[in-house]
C-alpha positions as CSV (number, residue, x, y, z in Angstrom):
1,G,-0.1,-4.1,-20.4
2,A,-2.0,-2.7,-17.5
3,Q,-3.0,-5.0,-14.7
4,N,-5.0,-4.9,-11.5
5,V,-2.2,-5.8,-9.1
6,V,0.0,-3.3,-7.4
7,S,2.8,-3.8,-4.9
8,F,4.5,-1.4,-2.5
9,T,7.6,-1.9,-0.4
10,V,7.7,-0.9,3.3
11,Y,10.8,0.7,4.7
12,T,11.9,1.8,8.2
13,D,13.7,5.1,7.1
14,A,12.8,8.3,5.3
15,K,15.1,7.6,2.4
16,C,13.5,4.2,1.7
17,T,16.7,2.3,1.9
18,Q,16.3,0.1,5.1
19,L,13.9,-2.8,4.9
20,P,12.0,-4.2,8.0
21,P,13.0,-7.7,9.1
22,K,9.9,-9.2,7.5
23,D,6.8,-8.4,5.4
24,S,8.6,-5.7,3.4
25,V,6.6,-6.2,0.2
26,V,2.8,-5.9,0.2
27,Y,0.7,-7.0,-2.8
28,L,-2.7,-5.6,-3.5
29,D,-5.4,-6.6,-6.0
30,T,-8.1,-4.2,-7.2
31,N,-10.4,-7.2,-7.8
32,V,-10.3,-8.2,-4.1
33,T,-12.8,-6.4,-1.9
34,C,-10.6,-6.7,1.2
35,N,-6.8,-7.1,0.9
36,A,-5.1,-8.4,4.0
37,T,-1.7,-6.9,4.8
38,P,0.7,-7.9,7.6
39,D,-0.7,-5.5,10.2
40,S,-4.0,-4.3,8.8
41,S,-6.3,-4.6,5.8
42,I,-7.2,-2.5,2.8
43,S,-10.4,-1.9,0.9
44,E,-11.5,0.4,-1.9
45,L,-8.2,0.1,-3.7
46,T,-8.1,2.3,-6.8
47,C,-5.1,2.7,-9.2
48,F,-4.5,5.9,-11.1
49,G,-1.7,6.8,-13.5
50,D,0.5,8.4,-10.8
51,R,-0.9,7.1,-7.4
52,I,-3.1,4.6,-5.6
53,T,-5.9,5.4,-3.2
54,Y,-7.3,3.0,-0.6
55,T,-8.9,2.7,2.8
56,N,-6.7,1.3,5.5
57,H,-8.3,-0.7,8.4
58,P,-5.7,-0.8,11.2
59,N,-5.1,-3.9,13.3
60,T,-7.7,-6.1,11.5
61,N,-7.3,-8.3,8.5
62,D,-11.0,-8.4,7.5
63,C,-11.6,-4.7,6.9
64,S,-14.0,-4.5,9.9
65,A,-12.2,-1.7,11.8
66,D,-12.9,1.9,11.1
67,G,-11.2,3.0,7.8
68,I,-8.7,5.7,7.2
69,K,-8.4,7.1,3.6
70,N,-4.8,6.9,2.2
71,E,-3.1,8.0,-0.9
72,L,0.3,6.7,-2.0
73,K,2.0,8.4,-4.9
74,V,4.0,6.4,-7.4
75,G,7.8,6.9,-7.1
76,T,7.6,8.9,-3.8
77,C,9.0,7.7,-0.5
78,Q,6.0,8.5,1.7
79,E,5.8,8.4,5.5
80,F,2.9,6.7,7.3
81,P,2.4,7.4,11.0
82,G,1.6,4.8,13.5
83,P,2.9,3.2,16.7
84,V,6.1,2.7,14.6
85,P,6.5,5.2,11.7
86,T,7.0,3.5,8.3
87,W,7.6,4.7,4.8
88,K,6.0,3.2,1.7
89,Y,7.3,3.3,-1.9
90,I,5.8,2.1,-5.2
91,D,8.6,1.5,-7.8
92,P,7.5,3.4,-11.0
93,A,9.5,0.9,-13.1
94,T,7.1,-1.9,-12.0
95,Y,3.9,0.1,-11.7
96,N,1.3,-0.8,-14.3
97,C,-1.9,-1.0,-12.2
98,I,-4.9,0.6,-13.7
99,S,-8.3,0.1,-12.1
100,K,-11.4,-0.7,-14.2
């Protein structure tokens, strides 16, 4: 059944094949107001059938920094700019996050 947890995997290449040395999988919970990630934090997480939307707060783990709206489509290797470019991917086979 549907649940309120989603995970995405972080990659270092545009084909989503090369994993970073650490912190490659990030787990997010729609019931948590502020989800800490390895290098930032995420608020306003909403899951849809084919994508998730959220606000990213760079370089802070308590959602206090100015937020940037993001959308990550399920099953798409998607680039995210930054000091070091990364690519994020939600595996459609494991995706069953539906927000309330």
